C-alpha positions, 0 to 999 in steps of 0.5 A: 473595659475589656477582659483581663488577659495573660500574655508572655512578657516581652522586652517592650515591658522592661521599662514599665517593670523596672518602675513597678518593681521599684515601687513595690519592692524598694531594696529588692527591686530588679534593675533593667539588667536583671530583667534582660538577663531573665528574658534571655533565659527563655525557654527555661524561664517564662515570664507572664503579664496580666493586662487590661486595655494595654495597662499592666496589672500583674507580672510573674515568672517561673523557672522550669527546672523539670519536676520541680519549678521555681516561681521567681516573682509574682507582683501586682501593681499597687493600683490593681491590688485587691482584685484577684490579679495576684491569684490569677497570675499565680494560677497562670504560673502554676499552669505553665509549670504543669504544662512543662511537666512540673509536679511541684513548685517552690517559691521564696517570700519575705516573712514580713509580706503578709498580703503575699503570705495570705495569697499563697496560703489560700492557693495551697502553698505550705512553708518548708523552710526558713532562711534567717535574715536573708533579705537585707537591709533589715534582716528579714527572713525568707520563707521557702514555700512548696506546693504539689501541682495538679496536672490539668485545669480540670483538676485545679477547678480553674478556667482558661479565661483569667478574667473569670478567675477573680480570686478577690480578697486581700494579698494581691 
């Protein structure tokens, strides 16, 4: 097996993303039209994928809004969960935001998504606000998390090689 690599998402990824999103997020999955619209928002919005040997492992996106970036989505395909790919994707998105000048970032997560919450806590994200009954159906709260971003890889203690940044553990 070759190393895990990160690259910019392209339109050729959309069909696979629609399938993966539906299996991961059910009622909250993005249809192809949403993915097309998100890619059309470049360069303000940046979407990345993690892959190995041509297989999609994880994907995520960031909205570059100046000093505060918004993490739009982070997901790891079921077959690749628990191997540190969520942490690698989150780190890649934070690095992308920092390169574009963000000093902080926000994200929204379902309150019932324990693996994602564990990932974000390990990565230093903190809860700022609750949007009650935001996700429908189910009346699930949305938690708004925030993090101060460090300005460079040396400060984060990471390497540029995502294959060497195996966060391991749960939550991806």
